[in-house]
Structures are given as structure tokens and as C-alpha cells.
Steps between C-alpha positions, in 0.01 A plus 500: 500500500640836404509784754252694285254209496543452876405866558205475261375185674518678836258762365253276311413139433638366170355212304642313201217343300537162326515696172804691627330836571616688807212658695537711807289673764127526425517320165670203666224492762236505227671206326489302826139605565402363160673167567351445846142515383401858428562531125212736425593740781867493399420570136269788588758652735767463230317747275599866497428704707435232764848352466638844590289494817636152580857626451444805722337279765795259485743792527320636808491162676861417408626826647295456816542126560512530877176696519332279240588182688373642830171606340442198276620229739384639832334172611820300448691731733244447780545124509 
């Protein structure tokens, strides 16, 4: 892994598709969403301007991981 790729992976999830495409951030999440059983939702969210909203949402969560994990996974912390 190159130092540049290591830094990029620290900022966003990266995914290499079976076809050899590199996806990152929100688009990588949409690819996974489609494969785990939500193909219609993923395809709708992949359309502009919705994909831009997904990317901005990913950016916000990625830069505030600590806050996002406390808010989204509050029940797990209480156990």
C-alpha cells in the first residue's frame, strides 16, 4: 500500500469491484447497499443530484466519526 493510498483510506472507505473499478466514499457504500439487498434504493440514490447528497452525507459522517458512532450506536455503549 502506498502512503498516498493509506492516507486516502484513512479518510474514506475504498472498494475494488470485481470488474476492477475503484469506488470510494458514498459511491462505495451505494455499491455495497445494492449487493446486500437494496438494489432499487441504491440505484435511485446513485442518480444525480441524490448521489451528491449521499457524498455530502458520507463526508459529514466521515469527518465526525466519534459523534456519529455515539449517536448511531448509543444502545451498544449502554450494554
